[in-house]
C-alpha positions, 0 to 999 in steps of 0.5 A: 833531475829528481823530485823529492817529498819534503815530509816526515809523515808516514801516510804522505810518504806511503801515498807518493810511493805509489806514484812512481815518480817521486825519487826520495824523501827529505826531512828536517827537525821541524818536519820530524816534530810533526810525526807521531813517532820518535825520530828513529821510528819515523826514519825506519818507517820512511825507509820502508816506503822508498828505495830512494834517498832519505835526507836526515838533518843533523841537530848537534851543534859541535863537530864531535856531536855531528859525527856521532849523530851521523853514525846513528843516522847511517845505522838506521838508513844505510846507503839511502842516507843523505846527511843534511848539514847546516851551512855554518863553520862547524857544519862545513867541517862536518861535511869535509869529515863525513862526505867521503863515506856518507853523502852530504847536503849543505842546507840553509845556503843563502849565498853563492860563496857558501855554495862554493864552500859546500862544494869544496867540502865534498857535498853532493847537494847544496840546498837553497830555501827559495821562498824563504830566501825571497822573503829574507833576501828579496829574490830566491830565484836569483840566489839559485841562479848565482849558486848554479853559476859557481857550481857549474861543472862541479859534482855538487848540484842544487837541491831546492826547497821552500817552494810554494807553488808550481810556478815557483818550482818551474822558475827554480828549475829554469834558474839552475836547480837540478832537484826539487823537494816539495811538500805533498800539496805542491807535488800534487799541484804540479800534476794538474792544470785546468786546461789538461782536465778540460782537454781530457773531458773533451777526449772522453766525450768525443773519442772512441777507445779499445773495449776491455773484455 
């Protein structure tokens, strides 16, 4: 299991890099548009903040364009590259072409059948948009459960995105997701609980610890 930062903001990536438990970064065209830098400069700087995987989503709409764009991304990110490729007919072709050389994640999956195709095409990750699937399909957690069932025993694991609360994050993992990518706000939120804070306060008031010279 791994937790990823879902952001293209350099300051956020730098912040979580100091935590020690966030294993990589995922981006998409919307997130890259929020950066003050160009996409290439943003990716270069993100690479400096983590030794983990960095997901870049292809924006080309044709197979040749996807292949060419993938090579540009790999030139920037090297072995940290994970290519996010949309779950479309041409996208699955691109995954089949690219996955032997560059790890691929099929993104925007909304059915377990698409997860099967992603697996057959060689994808490392199948990405489910949990909260968005709940809005559009009625139950994003059920989608993750169904994807988990058809991917069981394969080398393709579920990377869940579009998660809006710590409770939704936990439910997604219980449903079978292996990895989560979360915005900074949710990554921060999952570290805290009001009872934890209260317990620590009680320890501080009553406990005795070692003296630091």
